C-alpha positions in Angstrom: -5.1 -10.5 -64.1 -6.9 -13.7 -65.2 -5.0 -16.2 -63.0 -4.7 -13.7 -60.2 -8.4 -13.5 -60.3 -8.7 -17.3 -60.3 -6.5 -17.5 -57.2 -8.6 -14.9 -55.4 -11.8 -16.7 -56.3 -10.3 -20.0 -55.0 -9.5 -18.1 -51.8 -13.1 -17.0 -51.5 -14.6 -20.5 -51.9 -11.8 -21.8 -49.6 -13.1 -19.5 -46.9 -16.7 -20.4 -47.8 -16.1 -24.1 -47.0 -14.0 -23.5 -43.9 -16.9 -21.5 -42.4 -19.7 -23.7 -43.5 -17.9 -26.8 -42.1 -17.3 -25.3 -38.7 -20.5 -26.5 -37.1 -20.1 -30.1 -38.3 -16.5 -30.1 -37.1 -17.6 -29.0 -33.6 -20.9 -30.9 -33.6 -20.0 -33.5 -31.0 -18.9 -30.8 -28.5 -21.8 -28.5 -29.2 -24.2 -31.5 -28.8 -22.8 -32.3 -25.4 -22.8 -28.7 -24.1 -26.1 -27.6 -25.4 -27.9 -31.0 -25.1 -28.7 -31.2 -28.8 -30.4 -34.4 -30.2 -29.4 -36.1 -33.5 -32.6 -34.7 -35.0 -31.7 -31.1 -33.9 -28.2 -31.5 -35.4 -29.9 -32.6 -38.6 -32.1 -29.5 -38.5 -29.0 -27.3 -37.9 -27.1 -28.8 -40.7 -30.1 -28.5 -43.1 -30.9 -24.9 -42.1 -27.9 -23.6 -44.0 -28.9 -25.4 -47.2 -32.5 -24.1 -47.2 -31.5 -20.5 -47.4 -28.4 -21.2 -49.5 -30.5 -23.1 -52.1 -33.4 -20.7 -52.1 -31.3 -17.7 -52.9 -29.2 -19.2 -55.7 -31.4 -17.9 -58.5 -31.6 -14.3 -57.1 -27.8 -14.5 -56.5 -27.3 -15.4 -60.2 -29.5 -12.5 -61.3 -27.6 -10.1 -59.0 -24.3 -11.3 -60.4 -25.4 -10.3 -63.9 -27.4 -7.2 -62.9 -25.0 -5.6 -60.4 -21.7 -7.3 -61.3 -20.1 -10.3 -59.7 -17.3 -8.4 -58.0 -19.3 -6.3 -55.5 -21.9 -9.0 -54.9 -19.3 -11.6 -53.9 -17.7 -9.1 -51.5 -21.0 -8.3 -49.8 -21.9 -12.0 -49.4 -18.6 -12.7 -47.7 -19.2 -9.9 -45.1 -22.6 -11.5 -44.3 -21.3 -15.1 -43.9 -18.2 -14.1 -41.9 -20.4 -12.2 -39.5 -22.7 -15.2 -39.1 -19.7 -17.4 -38.3 -18.4 -15.1 -35.6 -21.9 -14.8 -34.0 -22.2 -18.6 -33.6 -19.5 -18.4 -31.0 -21.9 -16.3 -28.8 -24.9 -18.6 -29.2 -26.4 -20.5 -26.3 -29.6 -22.0 -27.7 -30.7 -24.1 -30.6 -33.0 -21.3 -31.9 -30.1 -18.9 -32.2 -27.9 -21.4 -33.8 -30.6 -22.2 -36.3 -31.1 -18.6 -37.2 -27.3 -18.1 -37.7 -27.1 -21.1 -40.0 -29.8 -19.6 -42.1 -27.9 -16.3 -42.2 -24.7 -18.2 -43.2 -26.6 -19.7 -46.2 -27.8 -16.2 -47.2 -24.2 -14.9 -47.4 -22.7 -17.9 -49.1 -25.4 -18.2 -51.7 -23.7 -15.6 -53.9 -20.4 -17.6 -54.2 -20.8 -19.9 -57.1 -23.0 -17.8 -59.4 -20.4 -15.0 -59.0 -17.4 -17.3 -59.5 -18.9 -19.0 -62.5 -19.9 -15.7 -64.1 -16.3 -14.4 -63.8 -14.7 -17.6 -65.1 -17.0 -17.8 -68.1 -16.3 -14.2 -69.0 -12.5 -14.2 -68.5 -11.1 -17.7 -69.0 -10.8 -19.3 -72.5 -12.8 -22.5 -73.0 -9.6 -24.6 -73.4 -8.5 -23.5 -69.9 -11.7 -23.8 -68.0 -10.8 -27.3 -66.7 -7.7 -26.1 -65.1 -9.3 -22.9 -63.8 -12.1 -24.9 -62.2 -9.6 -27.4 -60.9 -8.0 -24.5 -59.0 -11.4 -23.3 -57.7 -12.3 -26.9 -56.7 -9.0 -27.1 -54.9 -10.0 -24.1 -52.9 -13.4 -25.3 -51.8 -12.1 -28.9 -51.2 -9.0 -27.7 -49.4 -11.2 -25.6 -47.1 -12.7 -28.6 -45.2 -9.2 -30.1 -44.8 -7.8 -26.9 -43.2 -10.9 -26.1 -41.3 -11.2 -29.6 -39.8 -7.6 -30.0 -38.9 -7.0 -26.5 -37.4 -10.5 -26.3 -36.1 -9.8 -29.6 -34.3 -6.7 -28.1 -32.7 -8.6 -25.1 -31.5 -11.4 -27.3 -30.2 -8.9 -29.2 -28.1 -7.0 -26.2 -26.7 -9.6 -23.5 -26.5 -13.1 -25.0 -27.0 -15.6 -24.7 -29.9 -16.6 -21.1 -29.4 -13.1 -19.8 -30.0 -13.0 -21.7 -33.3 -15.9 -19.6 -34.6 -14.4 -16.4 -33.5 -11.1 -17.2 -35.2 -12.6 -18.5 -38.5 -15.0 -15.5 -38.9 -12.5 -12.8 -38.1 -9.9 -14.3 -40.5 -12.4 -14.6 -43.3 -12.8 -10.8 -43.5 -9.1 -10.4 -44.4 -9.9 -11.6 -48.0 -11.6 -8.3 -48.6 -8.2 -6.5 -48.6 -6.8 -7.9 -51.9 -10.3 -8.1 -53.4 -10.8 -4.4 -53.0 -7.7 -3.9 -55.2 -9.2 -6.1 -57.9 -12.5 -4.2 -57.9 -10.8 -0.9 -58.1 -8.9 -1.6 -61.3 -10.9 -4.3 -63.1 -13.6 -3.9 -65.7 -14.6 -7.6 -65.4 -18.1 -8.9 -65.1 -19.8 -5.9 -66.5 -23.5 -5.5 -65.9 -24.8 -7.2 -69.0 -28.2 -8.6 -68.1 -29.7 -7.0 -71.2 -27.6 -9.1 -73.5 -28.5 -12.3 -71.7 -31.0 -14.9 -73.0 -34.4 -14.9 -71.5 -35.0 -16.8 -68.3 -37.6 -19.0 -70.1 -34.9 -20.0 -72.7 -32.7 -21.3 -69.9 -35.5 -23.4 -68.4 -36.2 -25.0 -71.7 -32.7 -26.5 -71.9 -32.5 -30.2 -71.3 -28.8 -29.8 -70.4 -29.7 -27.5 -67.6 -31.8 -30.1 -65.9 -29.3 -32.9 -66.6 -26.5 -30.8 -65.1 -28.8 -29.9 -62.1 -29.6 -33.6 -61.4 -25.9 -34.6 -61.7 -24.9 -31.8 -59.4 -27.7 -32.7 -56.9 -26.4 -36.3 -56.9 -22.7 -35.2 -56.4 -23.6 -32.7 -53.7 -25.7 -35.3 -51.7 -22.8 -37.6 -51.2 -20.2 -34.9 -50.8 -22.3 -33.0 -48.2 -23.1 -36.2 -46.5 -19.4 -37.0 -46.0 -18.5 -33.3 -45.2 -21.3 -33.0 -42.6 -21.4 -36.3 -40.9 -18.0 -37.8 -41.3 -16.6 -36.3 -38.0 -19.6 -37.6 -36.1 -19.4 -41.0 -37.8 -15.7 -41.4 -36.9 -16.2 -40.5 -33.3 -19.6 -42.1 -32.5 -19.5 -45.3 -34.7 -15.8 -46.0 -35.2 -14.7 -44.8 -31.8 -12.0 -42.3 -32.8 -10.9 -39.5 -30.5 -11.4 -35.9 -31.4 -7.7 -35.6 -32.3 -7.7 -38.7 -34.5 -11.0 -37.6 -36.1 -9.5 -34.3 -37.1 -6.3 -35.9 -38.5 -8.3 -38.5 -40.6 -10.9 -36.1 -42.0 -8.3 -33.4 -42.6 -6.1 -35.8 -44.5 -9.0 -37.2 -46.5 -10.1 -33.7 -47.5 -6.5 -32.9 -48.5 -6.5 -35.8 -50.9 -9.8 -34.6 -52.3 -8.4 -31.1 -53.0 -5.2 -32.3 -54.8 -7.3 -34.7 -56.8 -9.3 -31.7 -58.1 -6.2 -30.0 -59.4 -5.2 -33.2 -61.3 -8.8 -33.6 -62.5 -8.9 -30.1 -64.0 -5.6 -30.7 -65.8 -6.8 -34.0 -67.1 -10.0 -32.4 -68.5 -8.1 -29.8 -70.5 -5.3 -32.1 -71.6 -7.5 -35.0 -72.6 -10.0 -32.8 -74.3 -7.3 -31.1 -76.3 -5.6 -34.3 -77.4 -8.7 -36.2 -78.3 -10.8 -33.4 -79.6 -13.7 -34.9 -77.8 -14.3 -32.6 -74.8 -17.9 -33.8 -74.2 -16.8 -37.5 -74.0 -14.0 -36.7 -71.6 -16.3 -34.8 -69.3 -19.0 -37.4 -69.3 -16.7 -40.3 -68.8 -14.8 -38.8 -65.9 -18.0 -37.7 -64.1 -19.9 -40.9 -64.6 -17.0 -43.0 -63.4 -16.8 -40.9 -60.3 -20.5 -41.4 -59.5 -20.4 -45.2 -60.0 -17.2 -45.4 -57.8 -18.9 -43.4 -55.1 -21.7 -45.9 -54.9 -19.2 -48.7 -54.1 -17.4 -46.4 -51.6 -20.7 -45.6 -49.7 -21.6 -49.2 -49.4 -18.2 -50.1 -48.2 -18.3 -47.4 -45.5 -21.7 -48.7 -44.4 -20.8 -52.4 -43.8 -17.0 -53.1 -44.2 -14.4 -53.5 -41.5 -12.8 -50.4 -40.0 -9.7 -50.7 -42.2 -11.7 -51.1 -45.4 -14.1 -48.3 -44.4 -11.1 -46.0 -44.0 -9.8 -47.0 -47.4 -13.2 -46.3 -48.9 -13.2 -42.8 -47.3 -10.0 -42.0 -49.1 -11.0 -43.7 -52.4 -14.2 -41.6 -52.4 -12.2 -38.4 -51.9 -10.0 -39.2 -54.9 -13.1 -39.8 -57.1 -15.0 -36.8 -55.8 -12.0 -34.5 -56.2 -11.1 -35.6 -59.7 -14.6 -35.0 -61.0 -15.3 -31.8 -59.2 -14.0 -29.5 -62.0 -16.6 -31.1 -64.3 -19.5 -29.8 -62.4 -19.0 -26.1 -63.0 -16.7 -26.1 -66.0 -19.4 -28.0 -68.0 -22.0 -25.4 -67.0 -19.7 -22.6 -68.0 -19.1 -24.2 -71.4 -22.8 -24.9 -72.0 -24.2 -21.5 -70.8 -21.3 -19.2 -71.9 -20.7 -15.8 -70.4 -24.1 -14.4 -71.4 -26.1 -16.8 -69.3 -23.7 -18.4 -66.8 -24.6 -16.5 -63.7 -28.3 -17.4 -63.9 -27.6 -20.9 -65.2 -25.4 -21.7 -62.2 -27.9 -20.1 -59.9 -30.7 -22.4 -61.1 -28.3 -25.4 -61.1 -27.0 -24.7 -57.7 -30.5 -24.1 -56.3 -31.5 -27.6 -57.4 -28.2 -29.1 -56.3 -28.2 -27.7 -52.9 -31.6 -28.8 -51.9 -29.7 -32.1 -51.6 -27.8 -30.7 -48.6 -31.0 -29.9 -46.7 -32.7 -33.2 -47.6 -29.5 -35.1 -46.7 -29.1 -33.5 -43.3 -32.7 -34.2 -42.4 -32.8 -37.7 -43.7 -29.5 -38.6 -42.1 -30.5 -37.1 -38.8 -33.6 -39.3 -38.7 -31.9 -42.4 -40.1 -29.3 -42.5 -37.4 -30.8 -44.4 -34.4 -29.8 -43.9 -30.8 -27.0 -46.5 -31.3 -25.3 -44.0 -33.7 -24.9 -46.5 -36.6 -24.9 -44.9 -40.1 -25.6 -48.0 -42.3 -29.0 -46.8 -43.6 -27.7 -43.3 -44.3 -24.8 -44.7 -46.4 -27.1 -46.9 -48.4 -29.3 -43.9 -49.2 -26.2 -41.9 -50.3 -25.2 -44.7 -52.6 -28.6 -44.7 -54.2 -28.6 -41.0 -54.8 -25.1 -41.2 -56.3 -26.3 -43.6 -58.9 -28.6 -40.9 -60.2 -25.5 -38.9 -61.3 -24.5 -41.7 -63.8 -28.0 -41.4 -65.4 -27.8 -37.6 -65.7 -24.3 -37.5 -67.2 -24.7 -40.5 -69.6 -28.3 -40.0 -70.8 -29.8 -36.7 -69.9 -27.0 -34.2 -70.9 -26.8 -34.5 -74.7 -23.4 -33.0 -75.2 -21.0 -30.7 -73.3 -20.7 -27.9 -75.9 -21.6 -24.2 -76.1 -25.3 -23.5 -76.6 -26.2 -21.1 -79.3 -28.4 -18.6 -77.6 -30.6 -16.3 -79.7 -29.3 -12.8 -80.1 -30.8 -10.3 -77.7 -32.6 -7.4 -79.5 -30.5 -4.2 -79.6 -31.7 -1.0 -78.1 -32.0 0.4 -81.7 -34.3 -2.3 -82.8 -36.4 -2.0 -79.7 -36.9 1.8 -80.4 -37.8 1.0 -84.0 -40.4 -1.6 -82.8 -41.9 0.9 -80.3 -42.2 3.5 -83.1 
């Protein structure tokens, strides 16, 4: 059941990233048909992140209060429906509203996934489990961009949204079987530490800043890479789909390797915290160099930097949530990841808006890449100096119902 659950969770986040990446993949065709400006595209891209980030904390609470299994299923129904409806949209206002709705549905994903992993997977295997999950959400853009590009070429952008949204709902079939026979992720909010106790943790804010930094560069590439390749580098739609799909595939397989390295190196050295910090900080510093290279280097060097970034990003991706699951433990992980993801995903909204306004009419992305490099540097600071140690936090015991009755008496 444990690894079957991990595979289904990886399937859910795979679908999550296929659906959220559909608009960026089709952006250049939608822009031409609906006469959208670069600023309007930036607003569309950011709309998803505002609702997604805003609802992370409530989603973490619901995962612990109602159970992660039904909450995740309900969220998928909402985001799949929003994806289908984009195919019927004919105005910027409708597209904007549907991007907000997509963020509402997808907001439950990572709090629910982390809650389930923290409760069911041993600490020594969290690296590999999160590597599989990371493979799912990093493989999603690879599949979505490549096959979405094929649908764009043959049937247009509206058909892509119909297909992606309808296929997403098929995940509910095996998930219903898991829910019917699994006691996992019980409603245990009463045994969880107080919300204020979470907010007092320095590690929570260090993890949130590191996640913010990683998300900014990742979402920047995920959201704007197709447009960058077509508008600035002059690639065709078919070539763009092949390049981005291949890059995302490298990213996904790097996550599998990164998760294995975390568990293996941590076990052999006995220094789990040092392994996590070193891998994550190296990824952030390498990303700085890659962003600068994509901004100013020759086309060949820029392409090499795109793939180098995907290797670094993928290898360090399991750190992001595995470290939080270790720190918070099963009692607090749903709300911890809700807070962390809320902070982290404001980066997506800020990135989309900033990039939309930084790109001039000429379509050059140099300023946007330099800003992404600066934000990536913040991740090094968070991992090396703000997070004290990647180790389980000793939460105070929650008062039992008996002791509460005695106090009342």
